[in-house]
GUNUVO-824435 format. One record per atom (N, C-alpha, C): chain; atom name; x, y, z; residue number from 0. Coordinates in steps of 0.1 Angstrom, whole numbers, plus 5000, padded with zeros to 4 digits. Example, Ala and Ser with C-alpha at 12.3 -4.5 7.8 and 13.67 -1.06 7.14 Angstrom:
PT  cadena  atomo     u     v     w  num
PT       A      N  5132  4943  5078    0
PT       A     CA  5123  4955  5078    0
PT       A      C  5132  4967  5078    0
PT       A      N  5128  4978  5071    1
PT       A     CA  5137  4989  5071    1
PT       A      C  5129  5000  5079    1
END
This chain:
PT  cadena  atomo     u     v     w  num
PT       A      N  5033  1295  2598    0
PT       A     CA  5023  1302  2595    0
PT       A      C  5026  1313  2580    0
PT       A      N  5038  1298  2574    1
PT       A     CA  5036  1307  2564    1
PT       A      C  5030  1296  2556    1
PT       A      N  5025  1282  2562    2
PT       A     CA  5020  1275  2546    2
PT       A      C  5004  1282  2549    2
PT       A      N  5004  1283  2556    3
PT       A     CA  4988  1297  2557    3
PT       A      C  4989  1304  2549    3
PT       A      N  4994  1315  2549    4
PT       A     CA  5000  1326  2539    4
PT       A      C  5002  1322  2531    4
PT       A      N  5007  1312  2526    5
PT       A     CA  5010  1309  2518    5
PT       A      C  4994  1303  2508    5
PT       A      N  4990  1290  2511    6
PT       A     CA  4973  1290  2510    6
PT       A      C  4972  1299  2501    6
PT       A      N  4960  1306  2491    7
PT       A     CA  4953  1308  2485    7
PT       A      C  4939  1313  2485    7
PT       A      N  4937  1306  2492    8
PT       A     CA  4926  1302  2495    8
PT       A      C  4916  1303  2507    8
PT       A      N  4930  1307  2515    9
PT       A     CA  4925  1307  2532    9
PT       A      C  4934  1320  2533    9
PT       A      N  4928  1329  2548   10
PT       A     CA  4926  1340  2551   10
PT       A      C  4938  1339  2568   10
PT       A      N  4943  1343  2565   11
PT       A     CA  4950  1342  2582   11
PT       A      C  4945  1342  2591   11
PT       A      N  4930  1350  2593   12
PT       A     CA  4928  1364  2602   12
PT       A      C  4914  1348  2608   12
PT       A      N  4915  1339  2599   13
PT       A     CA  4903  1331  2605   13
PT       A      C  4912  1321  2617   13
PT       A      N  4923  1322  2618   14
PT       A     CA  4932  1316  2625   14
PT       A      C  4933  1319  2638   14
PT       A      N  4936  1311  2648   15
PT       A     CA  4939  1311  2661   15
PT       A      C  4945  1300  2667   15
PT       A      N  4958  1313  2674   16
PT       A     CA  4967  1302  2677   16
PT       A      C  4967  1297  2696   16
PT       A      N  4968  1286  2701   17
PT       A     CA  4971  1284  2718   17
PT       A      C  4987  1278  2712   17
PT       A      N  4993  1282  2727   18
PT       A     CA  5008  1279  2730   18
PT       A      C  5002  1268  2747   18
PT       A      N  5011  1257  2746   19
PT       A     CA  5017  1252  2751   19
PT       A      C  5028  1257  2764   19
PT       A      N  5030  1253  2779   20
PT       A     CA  5046  1261  2769   20
PT       A      C  5054  1248  2780   20
PT       A      N  5064  1244  2778   21
PT       A     CA  5067  1235  2786   21
PT       A      C  5083  1231  2785   21
PT       A      N  5089  1223  2792   22
PT       A     CA  5097  1218  2795   22
PT       A      C  5105  1211  2781   22
PT       A      N  5113  1209  2773   23
PT       A     CA  5119  1207  2762   23
PT       A      C  5116  1193  2760   23
PT       A      N  5118  1183  2768   24
PT       A     CA  5120  1169  2769   24
PT       A      C  5103  1166  2765   24
PT       A      N  5091  1168  2775   25
PT       A     CA  5083  1170  2769   25
PT       A      C  5076  1177  2752   25
PT       A      N  5080  1183  2744   26
PT       A     CA  5078  1185  2732   26
PT       A      C  5068  1178  2728   26
PT       A      N  5074  1165  2721   27
PT       A     CA  5075  1157  2716   27
PT       A      C  5059  1147  2720   27
PT       A      N  5058  1141  2733   28
PT       A     CA  5054  1133  2742   28
PT       A      C  5037  1142  2737   28
PT       A      N  5040  1157  2747   29
PT       A     CA  5024  1163  2741   29
PT       A      C  5018  1163  2733   29
PT       A      N  5031  1166  2721   30
PT       A     CA  5024  1168  2705   30
PT       A      C  5012  1158  2698   30
PT       A      N  5020  1144  2708   31
PT       A     CA  5015  1132  2701   31
PT       A      C  5003  1130  2705   31
PT       A      N  5006  1138  2722   32
PT       A     CA  4990  1138  2737   32
PT       A      C  4981  1144  2728   32
PT       A      N  4979  1161  2720   33
PT       A     CA  4973  1169  2718   33
PT       A      C  4967  1164  2701   33
PT       A      N  4974  1160  2696   34
PT       A     CA  4966  1149  2682   34
PT       A      C  4963  1139  2679   34
PT       A      N  4967  1133  2689   35
PT       A     CA  4955  1123  2689   35
PT       A      C  4937  1122  2699   35
PT       A      N  4953  1134  2715   36
PT       A     CA  4937  1133  2720   36
PT       A      C  4920  1149  2704   36
PT       A      N  4925  1152  2697   37
PT       A     CA  4920  1165  2691   37
PT       A      C  4914  1166  2680   37
PT       A      N  4928  1152  2668   38
PT       A     CA  4932  1147  2658   38
PT       A      C  4924  1159  2649   38
PT       A      N  4930  1168  2652   39
PT       A     CA  4933  1174  2634   39
PT       A      C  4932  1169  2620   39
PT       A      N  4919  1175  2615   40
PT       A     CA  4920  1170  2602   40
PT       A      C  4930  1172  2598   40
PT       A      N  4946  1186  2600   41
PT       A     CA  4954  1189  2593   41
PT       A      C  4964  1172  2594   41
PT       A      N  4960  1165  2605   42
PT       A     CA  4974  1159  2605   42
PT       A      C  4968  1142  2605   42
PT       A      N  4955  1141  2605   43
PT       A     CA  4951  1134  2600   43
PT       A      C  4943  1123  2583   43
PT       A      N  4939  1134  2585   44
PT       A     CA  4934  1131  2569   44
PT       A      C  4936  1137  2560   44
PT       A      N  4944  1156  2559   45
PT       A     CA  4947  1165  2548   45
PT       A      C  4958  1163  2554   45
PT       A      N  4970  1154  2557   46
PT       A     CA  4986  1160  2556   46
PT       A      C  4991  1159  2549   46
PT       A      N  5001  1171  2552   47
PT       A     CA  5015  1181  2544   47
PT       A      C  5013  1195  2547   47
PT       A      N  5006  1200  2561   48
PT       A     CA  5003  1209  2563   48
PT       A      C  5016  1218  2566   48
PT       A      N  5030  1207  2572   49
PT       A     CA  5041  1210  2580   49
PT       A      C  5050  1203  2571   49
PT       A      N  5046  1202  2555   50
PT       A     CA  5061  1199  2547   50
PT       A      C  5067  1220  2545   50
PT       A      N  5081  1212  2543   51
PT       A     CA  5088  1220  2528   51
PT       A      C  5095  1210  2516   51
PT       A      N  5102  1222  2510   52
PT       A     CA  5101  1218  2496   52
PT       A      C  5112  1206  2507   52
PT       A      N  5111  1191  2493   53
PT       A     CA  5115  1184  2493   53
PT       A      C  5130  1177  2490   53
PT       A      N  5134  1194  2486   54
PT       A     CA  5147  1194  2478   54
PT       A      C  5153  1189  2455   54
PT       A      N  5156  1194  2461   55
PT       A     CA  5162  1185  2438   55
PT       A      C  5160  1175  2437   55
PT       A      N  5152  1168  2422   56
PT       A     CA  5159  1151  2422   56
PT       A      C  5144  1146  2426   56
PT       A      N  5140  1153  2435   57
PT       A     CA  5125  1149  2446   57
PT       A      C  5112  1148  2445   57
PT       A      N  5113  1154  2434   58
PT       A     CA  5098  1167  2432   58
PT       A      C  5094  1152  2429   58
PT       A      N  5095  1133  2429   59
PT       A     CA  5083  1137  2424   59
PT       A      C  5076  1122  2421   59
PT       A      N  5080  1124  2438   60
PT       A     CA  5062  1129  2451   60
PT       A      C  5046  1131  2447   60
PT       A      N  5045  1129  2452   61
PT       A     CA  5027  1129  2448   61
PT       A      C  5029  1143  2453   61
PT       A      N  5018  1152  2458   62
PT       A     CA  5012  1164  2462   62
PT       A      C  5005  1163  2475   62
PT       A      N  5013  1168  2482   63
PT       A     CA  5003  1163  2497   63
PT       A      C  4987  1166  2498   63
PT       A      N  4980  1160  2499   64
PT       A     CA  4966  1164  2500   64
PT       A      C  4961  1184  2507   64
PT       A      N  4972  1185  2519   65
PT       A     CA  4978  1197  2519   65
PT       A      C  4968  1205  2508   65
PT       A      N  4981  1205  2501   66
PT       A     CA  4988  1218  2488   66
PT       A      C  4977  1211  2474   66
PT       A      N  4968  1201  2479   67
PT       A     CA  4958  1198  2472   67
PT       A      C  4946  1208  2472   67
PT       A      N  4944  1207  2482   68
PT       A     CA  4928  1215  2487   68
PT       A      C  4933  1228  2490   68
PT       A      N  4946  1239  2494   69
PT       A     CA  4952  1253  2494   69
PT       A      C  4967  1249  2490   69
PT       A      N  4963  1254  2477   70
PT       A     CA  4979  1257  2462   70
PT       A      C  4986  1265  2473   70
PT       A      N  4994  1271  2464   71
PT       A     CA  4998  1287  2467   71
PT       A      C  5015  1283  2470   71
PT       A      N  5018  1271  2477   72
PT       A     CA  5031  1277  2480   72
PT       A      C  5036  1270  2467   72
PT       A      N  5048  1274  2465   73
PT       A     CA  5051  1274  2448   73
PT       A      C  5064  1258  2447   73
PT       A      N  5068  1255  2451   74
PT       A     CA  5077  1245  2455   74
PT       A      C  5069  1231  2458   74
PT       A      N  5058  1232  2461   75
PT       A     CA  5047  1219  2457   75
PT       A      C  5038  1220  2438   75
PT       A      N  5042  1231  2435   76
PT       A     CA  5037  1234  2423   76
PT       A      C  5043  1216  2418   76
PT       A      N  5058  1213  2415   77
PT       A     CA  5065  1209  2410   77
PT       A      C  5067  1194  2412   77
PT       A      N  5052  1197  2431   78
PT       A     CA  5056  1178  2427   78
PT       A      C  5037  1173  2420   78
PT       A      N  5043  1161  2418   79
PT       A     CA  5029  1158  2412   79
PT       A      C  5012  1157  2414   79
PT       A      N  5008  1156  2409   80
PT       A     CA  4991  1164  2408   80
PT       A      C  4988  1156  2421   80
PT       A      N  4978  1161  2431   81
PT       A     CA  4963  1152  2431   81
PT       A      C  4950  1163  2426   81
PT       A      N  4943  1151  2431   82
PT       A     CA  4933  1155  2422   82
PT       A      C  4924  1162  2431   82
PT       A      N  4922  1174  2435   83
PT       A     CA  4912  1185  2444   83
PT       A      C  4898  1171  2448   83
PT       A      N  4892  1164  2436   84
PT       A     CA  4883  1158  2439   84
PT       A      C  4881  1148  2450   84
PT       A      N  4894  1144  2444   85
PT       A     CA  4896  1131  2459   85
PT       A      C  4900  1133  2470   85
PT       A      N  4908  1152  2475   86
PT       A     CA  4917  1152  2489   86
PT       A      C  4896  1158  2495   86
PT       A      N  4890  1164  2486   87
PT       A     CA  4878  1172  2493   87
PT       A      C  4871  1159  2499   87
PT       A      N  4870  1144  2492   88
PT       A     CA  4858  1129  2494   88
PT       A      C  4865  1133  2509   88
PT       A      N  4881  1128  2509   89
PT       A     CA  4885  1127  2518   89
PT       A      C  4884  1133  2530   89
PT       A      N  4883  1142  2533   90
PT       A     CA  4877  1153  2546   90
PT       A      C  4863  1155  2541   90
PT       A      N  4853  1149  2531   91
PT       A     CA  4835  1146  2537   91
PT       A      C  4843  1136  2545   91
PT       A      N  4845  1125  2540   92
PT       A     CA  4844  1112  2545   92
PT       A      C  4847  1115  2559   92
PT       A      N  4862  1121  2562   93
PT       A     CA  4865  1127  2575   93
PT       A      C  4852  1133  2590   93
PT       A      N  4857  1140  2581   94
PT       A     CA  4837  1150  2589   94
PT       A      C  4829  1137  2590   94
PT       A      N  4825  1141  2584   95
PT       A     CA  4809  1122  2581   95
PT       A      C  4816  1115  2596   95
PT       A      N  4824  1110  2599   96
PT       A     CA  4827  1103  2605   96
PT       A      C  4827  1106  2620   96
PT       A      N  4831  1119  2614   97
PT       A     CA  4833  1120  2636   97
PT       A      C  4821  1137  2637   97
PT       A      N  4815  1130  2629   98
PT       A     CA  4800  1139  2632   98
PT       A      C  4803  1154  2633   98
PT       A      N  4806  1155  2627   99
PT       A     CA  4814  1171  2627   99
PT       A      C  4803  1185  2612   99
PT       A      N  4804  1186  2614  100
PT       A     CA  4794  1192  2608  100
PT       A      C  4803  1214  2604  100
PT       A      N  4809  1211  2593  101
PT       A     CA  4816  1218  2586  101
PT       A      C  4798  1235  2586  101
PT       A      N  4814  1249  2590  102
PT       A     CA  4809  1264  2595  102
PT       A      C  4813  1263  2579  102
PT       A      N  4795  1276  2572  103
PT       A     CA  4795  1279  2564  103
PT       A      C  4800  1292  2565  103
PT       A      N  4803  1299  2551  104
PT       A     CA  4817  1313  2551  104
PT       A      C  4802  1320  2556  104
END
């Protein structure tokens, strides 16, 4: 939730969350199944939603695609930038491949 709250161009009110209660043994398998089945763009194309600050001395890495599209996490500003147009092109290709029509705000 903090990643959504930190994003400068997202509103928390636009998101919903559903929970699946399982025995801890099944958490990893259930998560992998749901990601494989639904293939959400933030796990397949725009990686980086669940990342945390990589720590000192490790900021030579590139900024994630998530942080390129949704700036706001202060630690991500320390990483090497990517071009927003490249992130948008990745997302556009992802949605076209799957026949997804983006909603207009």
